[in-house]
C-alpha positions in Angstrom: -48.5 -16.8 -24.0 -49.1 -13.5 -22.4 -52.0 -11.1 -22.6 -50.0 -8.9 -24.9 -49.1 -11.7 -27.3 -52.8 -12.8 -27.4 -53.9 -9.2 -28.2 -51.3 -8.9 -31.0 -52.4 -12.2 -32.4 -56.2 -11.4 -32.4 -55.5 -8.1 -34.2 -53.2 -9.9 -36.7 -50.2 -7.6 -36.0 -46.7 -8.8 -36.7 -44.6 -8.1 -33.7 -41.7 -6.9 -35.9 -43.9 -4.0 -37.1 -44.2 -2.6 -33.5 -40.6 -1.4 -33.3 -40.6 0.7 -36.5 -44.0 2.1 -35.7 -42.8 3.2 -32.3 -39.7 4.7 -33.7 -41.8 6.8 -36.1 -44.2 7.9 -33.3 -41.7 8.7 -30.6 -39.0 10.4 -32.7 -38.2 13.9 -31.6 -39.3 16.6 -34.1 -38.3 20.2 -34.3 -41.4 21.3 -32.3 -40.4 18.9 -29.5 -36.9 20.3 -29.4 -38.4 23.9 -29.3 -40.6 22.9 -26.3 -37.6 21.5 -24.5 -35.5 24.6 -25.2 -38.3 26.9 -24.0 -38.5 24.8 -20.8 -34.7 25.1 -20.2 -34.7 28.9 -20.8 -37.7 29.4 -18.4 -35.8 27.4 -15.8 -32.7 29.6 -16.1 -34.6 32.8 -16.0 -36.7 31.7 -13.0 -40.0 32.9 -14.7 -42.1 29.9 -13.9 -45.5 31.6 -14.1 -45.4 33.4 -17.4 -48.7 32.8 -19.2 -50.3 30.5 -16.7 -51.0 27.7 -19.1 -49.3 24.3 -19.0 -46.7 23.8 -21.8 -47.2 21.0 -24.3 -45.5 17.8 -23.5 -42.8 16.7 -26.0 -42.4 13.2 -27.3 -40.0 11.0 -25.3 -37.6 10.3 -28.2 -37.3 6.7 -26.9 -39.0 4.0 -29.0 -39.9 0.5 -28.0 -36.8 -1.7 -27.9 -36.4 -5.4 -29.0 -35.7 -6.4 -25.4 -38.9 -4.7 -24.1 -40.9 -6.3 -26.9 -39.5 -9.7 -26.1 -40.3 -9.2 -22.4 -43.9 -8.2 -23.2 -44.4 -11.2 -25.5 -43.0 -13.5 -22.8 -45.3 -12.0 -20.1 -42.4 -10.6 -18.0 -42.6 -7.4 -16.1 -42.0 -4.1 -18.0 -42.2 -0.5 -16.8 -45.1 1.8 -17.2 -43.5 4.1 -19.9 -42.6 1.0 -22.0 -46.2 -0.2 -21.8 -47.4 3.3 -22.9 -45.1 3.3 -25.9 -46.2 -0.2 -26.9 -49.8 0.8 -26.6 -49.3 3.9 -28.8 -47.5 1.8 -31.4 -50.1 -1.0 -31.4 -53.0 1.5 -31.6 -51.2 3.2 -34.5 -51.0 -0.2 -36.4 -54.6 -1.0 -35.6 -55.8 2.3 -36.9 -53.9 1.8 -40.1 -56.0 -1.3 -40.6 -59.1 0.8 -40.0 -59.7 -0.9 -36.6 -60.8 0.6 -33.3 -58.1 1.5 -30.8 -57.7 -0.6 -27.7 -56.9 0.4 -24.1 -54.1 -0.5 -21.7 -56.1 -3.2 -19.9 -56.7 -5.1 -23.1 -52.9 -5.3 -23.7 -51.4 -5.8 -20.3 
């Protein structure tokens, strides 16, 4: 058992629910596409310092995969972005159960 599998078990989360939750959270929405379009247009026009404030970061559009979930449950090595996506999905499921969100060190 891995630390991830133990954390999932203690919070009574079915691992099959992580993938749909991640898909829902990470899916690109129209505002994300607008952010990406504005970034591309700014890159073409060479106007990098327009307003001086940092643009919002869009969602990745890449949910947790079954393979990554299997690696996490087995205790194998997974990348940082995959860990972050899993953390977001698990926290979403915990908050649905009216629980308190956990941090990265509690999962991995």
